[in-house]
C-alpha atoms as a printed R data frame, in Angstrom:
    type eleno elety resid chain resno       x       y       z
1   ATOM     1    CA   MET     A     1   3.150  16.826 -31.656
2   ATOM     2    CA   SER     A     2   4.575  14.625 -33.952
3   ATOM     3    CA   ALA     A     3   3.297  14.239 -37.913
4   ATOM     4    CA   ALA     A     4   1.824  10.992 -36.767
5   ATOM     5    CA   SER     A     5  -0.075  11.847 -34.012
6   ATOM     6    CA   PRO     A     6  -2.774  14.225 -36.131
7   ATOM     7    CA   GLN     A     7  -3.422  10.978 -38.522
8   ATOM     8    CA   TRP     A     8  -4.530   8.906 -35.252
9   ATOM     9    CA   PRO     A     9  -8.285   9.230 -34.787
10  ATOM    10    CA   GLU     A    10  -9.895  10.583 -31.957
11  ATOM    11    CA   VAL     A    11 -12.240   7.902 -29.976
12  ATOM    12    CA   THR     A    12 -14.392   7.070 -26.932
13  ATOM    13    CA   LEU     A    13 -13.421   4.520 -24.839
14  ATOM    14    CA   GLY     A    14 -16.601   2.535 -25.352
15  ATOM    15    CA   GLU     A    15 -15.479   2.441 -29.270
16  ATOM    16    CA   VAL     A    16 -12.573   0.420 -28.067
17  ATOM    17    CA   CYS     A    17 -13.927  -1.983 -25.560
18  ATOM    18    CA   GLY     A    18 -16.432  -3.488 -23.317
19  ATOM    19    CA   PHE     A    19 -16.320  -3.816 -20.135
20  ATOM    20    CA   LYS     A    20 -17.454  -7.059 -18.585
21  ATOM    21    CA   TYR     A    21 -19.103  -8.040 -15.499
22  ATOM    22    CA   GLY     A    22 -16.862 -10.184 -12.936
23  ATOM    23    CA   LYS     A    23 -18.797 -13.003 -11.853
24  ATOM    24    CA   SER     A    24 -18.946 -13.935  -7.754
25  ATOM    25    CA   LEU     A    25 -16.910 -16.638  -6.282
26  ATOM    26    CA   PRO     A    26 -16.661 -16.579  -2.691
27  ATOM    27    CA   GLU     A    27 -13.589 -18.032  -1.020
28  ATOM    28    CA   ALA     A    28 -15.486 -20.731   0.048
29  ATOM    29    CA   ASN     A    29 -16.585 -21.909  -3.563
30  ATOM    30    CA   ARG     A    30 -12.684 -21.614  -4.420
31  ATOM    31    CA   LYS     A    31 -11.430 -25.097  -5.686
32  ATOM    32    CA   ALA     A    32  -7.510 -26.079  -5.216
33  ATOM    33    CA   GLY     A    33  -5.848 -25.307  -8.752
34  ATOM    34    CA   GLN     A    34  -3.742 -22.553 -10.878
35  ATOM    35    CA   VAL     A    35  -6.387 -19.886 -12.124
36  ATOM    36    CA   PRO     A    36  -5.825 -16.544 -10.635
37  ATOM    37    CA   VAL     A    37  -9.000 -14.943  -8.753
38  ATOM    38    CA   PHE     A    38  -8.779 -11.356  -9.248
39  ATOM    39    CA   GLY     A    39 -10.636  -8.934  -7.008
40  ATOM    40    CA   SER     A    40 -10.752  -4.803  -7.523
41  ATOM    41    CA   ASN     A    41  -7.026  -4.265  -5.924
42  ATOM    42    CA   GLY     A    42  -5.227  -7.733  -7.593
43  ATOM    43    CA   GLN     A    43  -4.966 -11.294  -7.355
44  ATOM    44    CA   VAL     A    44  -6.872 -12.462  -4.313
45  ATOM    45    CA   GLY     A    45  -6.861 -15.871  -4.730
46  ATOM    46    CA   LEU     A    46  -6.762 -19.159  -6.830
47  ATOM    47    CA   HIS     A    47  -9.350 -21.567  -8.393
48  ATOM    48    CA   ASP     A    48  -9.433 -24.553 -11.114
49  ATOM    49    CA   GLU     A    49 -11.333 -22.738 -13.384
50  ATOM    50    CA   ALA     A    50 -11.396 -19.837 -15.644
51  ATOM    51    CA   ILE     A    51 -14.282 -17.362 -17.114
52  ATOM    52    CA   THR     A    52 -12.082 -15.049 -19.546
53  ATOM    53    CA   ALA     A    53 -10.492 -15.699 -22.822
54  ATOM    54    CA   GLY     A    54  -6.738 -15.832 -22.073
55  ATOM    55    CA   PRO     A    55  -4.952 -12.904 -21.053
56  ATOM    56    CA   THR     A    56  -7.136 -10.608 -19.458
57  ATOM    57    CA   ILE     A    57  -7.468  -6.784 -18.033
58  ATOM    58    CA   VAL     A    58  -9.049  -6.167 -14.838
59  ATOM    59    CA   ILE     A    59 -10.821  -2.982 -13.658
60  ATOM    60    CA   GLY     A    60 -11.993  -2.263 -10.095
61  ATOM    61    CA   ARG     A    61 -15.563  -1.834  -9.919
62  ATOM    62    CA   LYS     A    62 -16.215  -1.391  -6.466
63  ATOM    63    CA   GLY     A    63 -13.587  -0.663  -3.564
64  ATOM    64    CA   SER     A    64 -10.319   0.132  -5.241
65  ATOM    65    CA   PHE     A    65 -12.707   1.406  -8.003
66  ATOM    66    CA   GLY     A    66 -10.923   2.324 -11.597
67  ATOM    67    CA   GLU     A    67  -7.675   0.036 -10.657
68  ATOM    68    CA   VAL     A    68  -6.174  -1.326 -13.590
69  ATOM    69    CA   ASN     A    69  -4.598  -4.804 -13.328
70  ATOM    70    CA   SER     A    70  -3.276  -7.359 -15.424
71  ATOM    71    CA   SER     A    71  -3.418 -11.347 -15.998
72  ATOM    72    CA   PRO     A    72  -1.177 -12.860 -18.252
73  ATOM    73    CA   THR     A    73  -3.286 -16.163 -18.736
74  ATOM    74    CA   PRO     A    74  -7.069 -16.737 -18.321
75  ATOM    75    CA   CYS     A    75  -8.405 -15.943 -15.011
76  ATOM    76    CA   TRP     A    76 -11.542 -15.460 -12.871
77  ATOM    77    CA   PRO     A    77 -12.551 -11.629 -12.125
78  ATOM    78    CA   ILE     A    78 -14.885 -11.673  -9.325
79  ATOM    79    CA   ASP     A    79 -17.884  -9.480  -9.078
80  ATOM    80    CA   THR     A    80 -16.155  -6.121  -7.564
81  ATOM    81    CA   THR     A    81 -14.661  -5.987 -11.226
82  ATOM    82    CA   TYR     A    82 -14.868  -5.038 -14.968
83  ATOM    83    CA   TYR     A    83 -12.960  -7.482 -16.940
84  ATOM    84    CA   ILE     A    84 -11.687  -7.108 -20.709
85  ATOM    85    CA   ASP     A    85 -10.301  -9.944 -23.057
86  ATOM    86    CA   SER     A    86  -9.891 -10.701 -26.365
87  ATOM    87    CA   THR     A    87 -13.673 -11.273 -26.818
88  ATOM    88    CA   ALA     A    88 -14.221  -7.696 -25.466
89  ATOM    89    CA   THR     A    89 -11.792  -5.682 -27.704
90  ATOM    90    CA   LYS     A    90  -9.951  -5.457 -31.020
91  ATOM    91    CA   ALA     A    91  -6.870  -3.572 -29.457
92  ATOM    92    CA   ASP     A    92  -3.684  -4.867 -28.438
93  ATOM    93    CA   LEU     A    93  -4.285  -5.677 -24.936
94  ATOM    94    CA   ARG     A    94  -0.905  -4.450 -23.403
95  ATOM    95    CA   TRP     A    95  -1.303  -1.177 -25.004
96  ATOM    96    CA   LEU     A    96  -4.702  -0.830 -23.586
97  ATOM    97    CA   ALA     A    97  -3.900  -2.050 -20.349
98  ATOM    98    CA   TYR     A    98  -1.353   1.220 -20.163
99  ATOM    99    CA   ARG     A    99  -3.671   3.497 -21.727
100 ATOM   100    CA   LEU     A   100  -6.281   2.317 -19.062
101 ATOM   101    CA   SER     A   101  -3.911   3.110 -16.624
102 ATOM   102    CA   ALA     A   102  -3.163   6.642 -17.936
103 ATOM   103    CA   LEU     A   103  -6.975   7.654 -18.543
104 ATOM   104    CA   GLY     A   104  -7.495   8.097 -14.380
105 ATOM   105    CA   LEU     A   105 -10.513   6.009 -13.964
106 ATOM   106    CA   THR     A   106 -10.125   6.235 -10.372
107 ATOM   107    CA   ARG     A   107 -11.533  10.204 -10.201
108 ATOM   108    CA   LEU     A   108 -14.721   8.706 -11.907
109 ATOM   109    CA   ASN     A   109 -17.079   8.065  -9.238
110 ATOM   110    CA   ARG     A   110 -21.238   8.206  -9.443
111 ATOM   111    CA   ALA     A   111 -22.086   6.362  -6.259
112 ATOM   112    CA   ALA     A   112 -23.127   8.372  -3.396
113 ATOM   113    CA   ALA     A   113 -22.518   5.958  -0.427
114 ATOM   114    CA   VAL     A   114 -20.146   3.361  -1.569
115 ATOM   115    CA   PRO     A   115 -17.298   4.456  -4.347
116 ATOM   116    CA   GLY     A   116 -17.767   2.726  -7.584
117 ATOM   117    CA   LEU     A   117 -16.721   2.848 -11.164
118 ATOM   118    CA   ASN     A   118 -20.128   2.998 -13.733
119 ATOM   119    CA   ARG     A   119 -19.041   1.745 -16.704
120 ATOM   120    CA   GLU     A   120 -20.742   4.285 -18.917
121 ATOM   121    CA   ASP     A   121 -18.790   6.824 -17.490
122 ATOM   122    CA   ALA     A   122 -15.569   5.248 -18.182
123 ATOM   123    CA   TYR     A   123 -17.087   4.338 -22.130
124 ATOM   124    CA   ARG     A   124 -17.459   8.556 -22.681
125 ATOM   125    CA   GLN     A   125 -13.550   8.758 -21.936
126 ATOM   126    CA   ARG     A   126 -11.863  10.326 -24.820
127 ATOM   127    CA   LEU     A   127  -8.406   8.940 -26.105
128 ATOM   128    CA   LEU     A   128  -6.281   8.966 -29.523
129 ATOM   129    CA   LEU     A   129  -6.243   5.469 -31.434
130 ATOM   130    CA   PRO     A   130  -3.130   4.501 -33.221
131 ATOM   131    CA   PRO     A   131  -3.051   1.441 -35.372
132 ATOM   132    CA   LEU     A   132  -2.615  -2.276 -34.345
133 ATOM   133    CA   ASP     A   133   0.768  -2.386 -34.845
134 ATOM   134    CA   GLU     A   134   1.914   1.241 -33.450
135 ATOM   135    CA   GLN     A   135   0.072  -0.200 -30.296
136 ATOM   136    CA   ARG     A   136   1.922  -3.369 -30.228
137 ATOM   137    CA   ARG     A   137   4.968  -1.203 -30.719
138 ATOM   138    CA   ILE     A   138   4.023   1.188 -27.788
139 ATOM   139    CA   ALA     A   139   3.409  -1.719 -25.328
140 ATOM   140    CA   ARG     A   140   6.585  -3.242 -26.138
141 ATOM   141    CA   VAL     A   141   8.503  -0.071 -25.101
142 ATOM   142    CA   LEU     A   142   6.335   0.899 -22.137
143 ATOM   143    CA   ASP     A   143   6.966  -2.836 -21.087
144 ATOM   144    CA   ARG     A   144  10.917  -2.401 -21.096
145 ATOM   145    CA   ALA     A   145  10.623   0.435 -19.135
146 ATOM   146    CA   ASP     A   146   7.956  -0.923 -16.338
147 ATOM   147    CA   ALA     A   147  10.413  -3.936 -16.129
148 ATOM   148    CA   LEU     A   148  13.547  -1.288 -14.659
149 ATOM   149    CA   ARG     A   149  10.801  -0.088 -12.218
150 ATOM   150    CA   ALA     A   150   9.578  -3.706 -10.981
151 ATOM   151    CA   LYS     A   151  13.234  -4.398 -10.333
152 ATOM   152    CA   ARG     A   152  14.011  -1.626  -8.104
153 ATOM   153    CA   ARG     A   153  10.340  -2.104  -6.544
154 ATOM   154    CA   THR     A   154  11.666  -5.758  -5.995
155 ATOM   155    CA   SER     A   155  15.089  -4.381  -4.923
156 ATOM   156    CA   LEU     A   156  13.464  -2.487  -2.102
157 ATOM   157    CA   ALA     A   157  11.278  -6.008  -0.729
158 ATOM   158    CA   GLN     A   158  14.475  -7.828  -0.409
159 ATOM   159    CA   LEU     A   159  15.956  -4.878   2.018
160 ATOM   160    CA   ASP     A   160  12.879  -5.004   4.174
161 ATOM   161    CA   THR     A   161  13.489  -8.571   3.942
162 ATOM   162    CA   LEU     A   162  17.270  -8.000   4.863
163 ATOM   163    CA   THR     A   163  16.385  -6.172   8.014
164 ATOM   164    CA   GLN     A   164  14.126  -9.059   9.106
165 ATOM   165    CA   ALA     A   165  16.927 -11.663   8.424
166 ATOM   166    CA   ILE     A   166  19.537  -9.431  10.488
167 ATOM   167    CA   PHE     A   167  17.130  -9.562  13.594
168 ATOM   168    CA   LEU     A   168  17.100 -13.282  13.390
169 ATOM   169    CA   ASP     A   169  20.692 -13.534  12.920
170 ATOM   170    CA   MET     A   170  21.290 -11.088  15.838
171 ATOM   171    CA   PHE     A   171  18.475 -12.093  18.512
172 ATOM   172    CA   GLY     A   172  16.547 -15.036  17.261
173 ATOM   173    CA   ASP     A   173  13.005 -15.830  17.968
174 ATOM   174    CA   PRO     A   174  11.327 -13.627  21.078
175 ATOM   175    CA   ALA     A   175   9.304 -16.316  21.626
176 ATOM   176    CA   ALA     A   176  11.861 -19.254  21.699
177 ATOM   177    CA   MET     A   177  14.719 -17.202  23.478
178 ATOM   178    CA   LEU     A   178  12.885 -16.217  26.756
179 ATOM   179    CA   LYS     A   179  15.581 -18.065  28.764
180 ATOM   180    CA   LYS     A   180  18.803 -16.520  27.036
181 ATOM   181    CA   TRP     A   181  18.534 -12.757  28.135
182 ATOM   182    CA   PRO     A   182  16.469 -11.288  30.941
183 ATOM   183    CA   THR     A   183  12.909 -10.978  30.581
184 ATOM   184    CA   LYS     A   184  11.276  -7.902  30.117
185 ATOM   185    CA   THR     A   185   7.844  -6.393  29.382
186 ATOM   186    CA   LEU     A   186   7.361  -3.644  26.595
187 ATOM   187    CA   GLY     A   187   6.126  -1.280  29.234
188 ATOM   188    CA   GLU     A   188   9.280  -1.491  31.157
189 ATOM   189    CA   VAL     A   189  11.359  -0.528  28.482
190 ATOM   190    CA   ALA     A   190   9.328   2.129  26.444
191 ATOM   191    CA   GLU     A   191   6.755   5.044  26.954
192 ATOM   192    CA   ILE     A   192   3.392   3.858  25.436
193 ATOM   193    CA   ILE     A   193   0.639   6.390  24.932
194 ATOM   194    CA   THR     A   194  -2.616   6.660  22.898
195 ATOM   195    CA   GLY     A   195  -3.382   9.599  20.969
196 ATOM   196    CA   TYR     A   196  -5.958  12.485  21.616
197 ATOM   197    CA   PRO     A   197  -9.622  12.573  20.739
198 ATOM   198    CA   PHE     A   198  -9.454  15.536  18.266
199 ATOM   199    CA   ARG     A   199 -13.050  16.691  17.138
200 ATOM   200    CA   SER     A   200 -13.584  16.124  13.797
201 ATOM   201    CA   GLU     A   201 -15.544  19.230  13.380
202 ATOM   202    CA   GLU     A   202 -12.607  21.093  14.080
203 ATOM   203    CA   TYR     A   203 -10.602  20.008  11.208
204 ATOM   204    CA   VAL     A   204  -9.326  22.124   8.634
205 ATOM   205    CA   LYS     A   205  -8.832  21.928   4.921
206 ATOM   206    CA   SER     A   206  -6.811  25.028   4.028
207 ATOM   207    CA   GLY     A   207  -4.186  27.641   6.075
208 ATOM   208    CA   GLU     A   208  -1.377  26.769   8.356
209 ATOM   209    CA   ALA     A   209  -2.460  23.092   9.842
210 ATOM   210    CA   ILE     A   210  -0.757  20.143  10.828
211 ATOM   211    CA   ARG     A   211  -1.788  16.341   9.883
212 ATOM   212    CA   LEU     A   212  -3.144  14.094  11.906
213 ATOM   213    CA   CYS     A   213  -1.923  10.524  12.383
214 ATOM   214    CA   ARG     A   214  -4.911   8.384  12.499
215 ATOM   215    CA   GLY     A   215  -5.461   4.795  12.491
216 ATOM   216    CA   ALA     A   216  -6.526   5.056   8.744
217 ATOM   217    CA   ASN     A   217  -2.903   6.582   8.275
218 ATOM   218    CA   VAL     A   218  -1.136   4.014   9.497
219 ATOM   219    CA   LEU     A   219   0.099   0.504   6.671
220 ATOM   220    CA   PRO     A   220   2.610  -1.945   7.506
221 ATOM   221    CA   GLY     A   221   5.763  -0.451   7.304
222 ATOM   222    CA   ARG     A   222   4.839   3.285   6.417
223 ATOM   223    CA   ILE     A   223   2.377   6.136   6.813
224 ATOM   224    CA   ASP     A   224  -0.005   6.854   4.095
225 ATOM   225    CA   TRP     A   225  -1.559  10.467   3.971
226 ATOM   226    CA   SER     A   226  -3.447  10.238   1.308
227 ATOM   227    CA   ASP     A   227  -6.244  10.250   3.155
228 ATOM   228    CA   LEU     A   228  -5.396  13.375   4.900
229 ATOM   229    CA   ALA     A   229  -6.703  15.097   8.109
230 ATOM   230    CA   ARG     A   230  -5.393  18.222   9.534
231 ATOM   231    CA   TRP     A   231  -5.796  20.305  12.907
232 ATOM   232    CA   PRO     A   232  -5.077  24.289  13.188
233 ATOM   233    CA   HIS     A   233  -1.503  24.960  13.728
234 ATOM   234    CA   SER     A   234  -2.881  27.359  16.425
235 ATOM   235    CA   LYS     A   235  -3.900  25.130  18.177
236 ATOM   236    CA   SER     A   236  -1.374  22.359  18.235
237 ATOM   237    CA   ASP     A   237   0.988  23.492  20.855
238 ATOM   238    CA   GLU     A   238  -1.684  22.655  23.690
239 ATOM   239    CA   PHE     A   239  -1.492  19.087  22.306
240 ATOM   240    CA   ALA     A   240   2.228  18.614  22.180
241 ATOM   241    CA   GLU     A   241   2.445  15.691  24.356
242 ATOM   242    CA   PHE     A   242   0.828  14.136  21.393
243 ATOM   243    CA   SER     A   243   3.551  14.503  18.712
244 ATOM   244    CA   LEU     A   244   5.712  12.524  16.640
245 ATOM   245    CA   ARG     A   245   9.055  12.294  16.662
246 ATOM   246    CA   VAL     A   246  11.488  10.810  13.652
247 ATOM   247    CA   GLY     A   247  11.976   7.075  14.592
248 ATOM   248    CA   ASP     A   248   8.695   6.831  16.910
249 ATOM   249    CA   VAL     A   249   6.868   3.597  16.014
250 ATOM   250    CA   VAL     A   250   2.869   3.767  16.009
251 ATOM   251    CA   ILE     A   251   0.619   1.290  15.511
252 ATOM   252    CA   ALA     A   252  -2.938   1.044  14.589
253 ATOM   253    CA   MET     A   253  -5.326  -0.394  17.502
254 ATOM   254    CA   ASP     A   254  -8.979  -0.460  15.788
255 ATOM   255    CA   ARG     A   255  -8.979  -2.919  12.868
256 ATOM   256    CA   PRO     A   256  -5.289  -3.200  12.852
257 ATOM   257    CA   TRP     A   257  -4.299  -6.665  11.324
258 ATOM   258    CA   ILE     A   258  -3.361  -7.086   7.366
259 ATOM   259    CA   SER     A   259  -3.184 -10.595   6.883
260 ATOM   260    CA   GLU     A   260  -0.842 -11.991   9.662
261 ATOM   261    CA   GLY     A   261   0.737  -8.834  10.935
262 ATOM   262    CA   PHE     A   262  -0.569  -5.782  12.452
263 ATOM   263    CA   LYS     A   263  -0.459  -2.196  11.126
264 ATOM   264    CA   ILE     A   264   3.074  -1.082  12.359
265 ATOM   265    CA   ALA     A   265   4.770   1.659  11.076
266 ATOM   266    CA   ARG     A   266   7.887   4.053  12.133
267 ATOM   267    CA   VAL     A   267   7.916   7.866  11.693
268 ATOM   268    CA   LEU     A   268  10.480   8.713   8.850
269 ATOM   269    CA   PRO     A   269  11.063  12.802   8.342
270 ATOM   270    CA   GLU     A   270   8.545  13.223   5.543
271 ATOM   271    CA   ASP     A   271   6.024  12.125   8.465
272 ATOM   272    CA   CYS     A   272   6.797  15.264  10.683
273 ATOM   273    CA   PRO     A   273   5.244  17.448  11.895
274 ATOM   274    CA   ALA     A   274   2.200  15.496  13.141
275 ATOM   275    CA   LEU     A   275  -0.237  14.633  15.903
276 ATOM   276    CA   LEU     A   276  -1.300  11.444  17.019
277 ATOM   277    CA   VAL     A   277  -4.985  10.702  17.177
278 ATOM   278    CA   GLN     A   278  -7.220   8.493  19.535
279 ATOM   279    CA   ARG     A   279  -7.096   4.703  18.741
280 ATOM   280    CA   VAL     A   280  -3.670   4.634  17.911
281 ATOM   281    CA   ALA     A   281  -0.940   3.971  19.847
282 ATOM   282    CA   ARG     A   282   2.641   5.475  20.025
283 ATOM   283    CA   ILE     A   283   5.672   3.694  21.183
284 ATOM   284    CA   ARG     A   284   9.155   5.458  22.315
285 ATOM   285    CA   GLY     A   285  12.152   3.566  23.717
286 ATOM   286    CA   THR     A   286  13.494   4.607  27.055
287 ATOM   287    CA   ALA     A   287  16.340   4.077  28.659
288 ATOM   288    CA   GLY     A   288  18.651   4.091  25.597
289 ATOM   289    CA   VAL     A   289  16.419   1.026  23.708
290 ATOM   290    CA   PRO     A   290  16.603   2.045  20.383
291 ATOM   291    CA   ASN     A   291  13.205   2.170  17.967
292 ATOM   292    CA   GLU     A   292  14.650   0.339  15.258
293 ATOM   293    CA   PHE     A   293  14.820  -2.344  17.756
294 ATOM   294    CA   LEU     A   294  11.508  -2.369  19.015
295 ATOM   295    CA   PHE     A   295  10.302  -1.879  15.660
296 ATOM   296    CA   GLN     A   296  11.641  -4.927  14.556
297 ATOM   297    CA   LEU     A   297  10.774  -6.189  17.572
298 ATOM   298    CA   LEU     A   298   6.515  -5.501  17.167
299 ATOM   299    CA   ASN     A   299   6.936  -7.061  13.778
300 ATOM   300    CA   GLN     A   300   7.694 -10.802  15.011
301 ATOM   301    CA   PRO     A   301   4.583 -13.317  15.146
302 ATOM   302    CA   ALA     A   302   5.273 -13.791  19.025
303 ATOM   303    CA   PHE     A   303   3.832  -9.944  19.410
304 ATOM   304    CA   THR     A   304   1.055 -10.725  16.527
305 ATOM   305    CA   ARG     A   305  -0.077 -13.813  18.916
306 ATOM   306    CA   HIS     A   306   0.384 -12.263  21.858
307 ATOM   307    CA   CYS     A   307  -2.015  -9.144  20.845
308 ATOM   308    CA   ARG     A   308  -4.660 -11.133  18.971
309 ATOM   309    CA   PRO     A   309  -7.496  -8.775  18.199
310 ATOM   310    CA   THR     A   310 -10.496  -8.357  20.292
311 ATOM   311    CA   GLU     A   311 -13.284  -9.326  18.428
312 ATOM   312    CA   THR     A   312 -15.933  -6.926  19.552
313 ATOM   313    CA   THR     A   313 -18.057  -4.636  17.546
314 ATOM   314    CA   VAL     A   314 -14.579  -3.018  16.399
315 ATOM   315    CA   PRO     A   315 -12.024  -5.288  16.711
316 ATOM   316    CA   HIS     A   316  -9.229  -3.684  18.541
317 ATOM   317    CA   ILE     A   317  -5.890  -4.184  20.280
318 ATOM   318    CA   SER     A   318  -5.543  -2.446  23.727
319 ATOM   319    CA   PRO     A   319  -2.817  -0.605  25.318
320 ATOM   320    CA   LYS     A   320  -2.628  -3.195  28.242
321 ATOM   321    CA   GLU     A   321  -2.248  -5.712  26.054
322 ATOM   322    CA   ILE     A   322   0.962  -3.664  23.980
323 ATOM   323    CA   ARG     A   323   2.847  -2.835  27.704
324 ATOM   324    CA   SER     A   324   2.290  -6.321  28.511
325 ATOM   325    CA   PHE     A   325   4.264  -7.944  26.001
326 ATOM   326    CA   ALA     A   326   6.918  -9.980  27.526
327 ATOM   327    CA   TYR     A   327  10.344 -10.893  25.349
328 ATOM   328    CA   CYS     A   328  13.918 -11.455  26.203
329 ATOM   329    CA   PHE     A   329  15.903  -8.209  26.702
330 ATOM   330    CA   PRO     A   330  19.194  -8.207  24.810
331 ATOM   331    CA   PRO     A   331  22.020  -5.963  25.907
332 ATOM   332    CA   ILE     A   332  21.875  -2.359  24.900
333 ATOM   333    CA   ASP     A   333  24.885  -2.418  23.194
334 ATOM   334    CA   LEU     A   334  24.088  -5.489  21.125
335 ATOM   335    CA   GLN     A   335  20.683  -3.744  20.406
336 ATOM   336    CA   ARG     A   336  22.352  -0.394  19.274
337 ATOM   337    CA   GLU     A   337  24.564  -2.072  17.224
338 ATOM   338    CA   PHE     A   338  21.408  -3.452  15.356
339 ATOM   339    CA   ALA     A   339  20.004  -0.031  15.031
340 ATOM   340    CA   ARG     A   340  23.528   1.254  13.440
341 ATOM   341    CA   ARG     A   341  22.877  -1.458  10.876
342 ATOM   342    CA   VAL     A   342  19.220  -0.606  10.189
343 ATOM   343    CA   VAL     A   343  19.952   2.989   9.574
344 ATOM   344    CA   ALA     A   344  22.792   1.912   7.187
345 ATOM   345    CA   VAL     A   345  19.739  -0.464   5.041
346 ATOM   346    CA   GLU     A   346  17.123   2.756   5.442
347 ATOM   347    CA   LYS     A   347  19.730   5.508   3.946
348 ATOM   348    CA   LEU     A   348  20.189   2.569   1.246
349 ATOM   349    CA   LYS     A   349  16.057   2.216   1.022
350 ATOM   350    CA   ALA     A   350  15.812   5.881   1.315
351 ATOM   351    CA   ALA     A   351  18.434   5.997  -2.418
352 ATOM   352    CA   TYR     A   352  16.421   3.582  -3.729
353 ATOM   353    CA   ARG     A   353  13.003   5.062  -3.485
354 ATOM   354    CA   ALA     A   354  14.249   8.390  -4.720
355 ATOM   355    CA   SER     A   355  15.441   6.534  -7.884
356 ATOM   356    CA   LEU     A   356  11.881   4.721  -8.234
357 ATOM   357    CA   ALA     A   357  10.159   8.247  -7.910
358 ATOM   358    CA   GLU     A   358  12.305   9.222 -11.074
359 ATOM   359    CA   MET     A   359  11.938   6.286 -12.803
360 ATOM   360    CA   ASP     A   360   8.133   6.600 -12.048
361 ATOM   361    CA   ALA     A   361   8.005  10.309 -13.238
362 ATOM   362    CA   LEU     A   362  10.109   9.581 -16.447
363 ATOM   363    CA   PHE     A   363   7.401   6.279 -16.823
364 ATOM   364    CA   ALA     A   364   4.496   9.080 -16.836
365 ATOM   365    CA   SER     A   365   6.302  11.049 -19.178
366 ATOM   366    CA   LEU     A   366   6.933   8.114 -21.432
367 ATOM   367    CA   GLN     A   367   3.537   7.355 -21.259
368 ATOM   368    CA   HIS     A   368   2.272  10.718 -21.970
369 ATOM   369    CA   ARG     A   369   4.270  10.992 -25.194
370 ATOM   370    CA   ALA     A   370   3.581   7.824 -26.484
371 ATOM   371    CA   PHE     A   371  -0.208   8.346 -26.054
372 ATOM   372    CA   ARG     A   372   0.227  11.425 -28.200
373 ATOM   373    CA   GLY     A   373   2.046   9.704 -30.785
374 ATOM   374    CA   GLU     A   374   5.436  11.366 -30.004
375 ATOM   375    CA   LEU     A   375   7.184   7.978 -29.046
């Protein structure tokens, strides 16, 4: 530790700032304006009035509790959040936002049924408090490092749009080109199955096990294993027909939509091995139809319109709807050329993801040193 570090007093978070409660603002009550409205997981809309004084830190109270977001302008944090503005702290807000993110508030939860952050638990967290000038210097250093990470994330997002642009350039909108090539249904060109109803009481937490791909794991464009369920490896052979292979397309069938699209992902090498669970569909091209083409096809608005979720007790889409989706069937050679281009883009994305992971690790190390007085 540097010589400066022992000179910083150790304090509680409650001595540094106060968490103010956000205020309810239903979407129906919002008026046209440019003031950001924040929920527990980030900006959720706009309004014509703010309730904070200047730049603001927003902390998730319910739902995505402990998540930290920042607004550079006055905003309206809703009632699932706490917020900190210049009236709630004497600390530099940029430094404090970084410090709050590094405190790990997401691990604090006293609610039995609904996850939530109790501010008294947060107030008890201990940290070193540098002088205001040092806080500002640390914030400037971290801002520059964070800007590099933001550029890499932007590059990754642009690569996602590149794949979509290639698809539309080669094939056009599936809904508008039914006369250009022969029409086929998805069921004619792909194997479509749904998963097995694995019994939750037989899930295991340790030992030799295989991951289970459930609806909760399927997100737009990727599989998220943070909410992990596992099945005994010794029992996995009898369910081989429900295994996932690299390149498979999976769709969450219960509550499957986010905004205007569905939760559809491609299985990557790091997602295997895994078994498919009930209410998740696996789509695998047949007769030479590449999965890369099918994945992009299913992410088109035409598929979303065709499989509009049924509003029942648990809104869902059905295997029958998926199989009956009709689209213009381009020549196989053209589909394979598209797949070849996608593979090239995916290799570039993998390199960018690896680079971003390195940047994230370096940023975490930089934060650790900064908050210990070693920067």
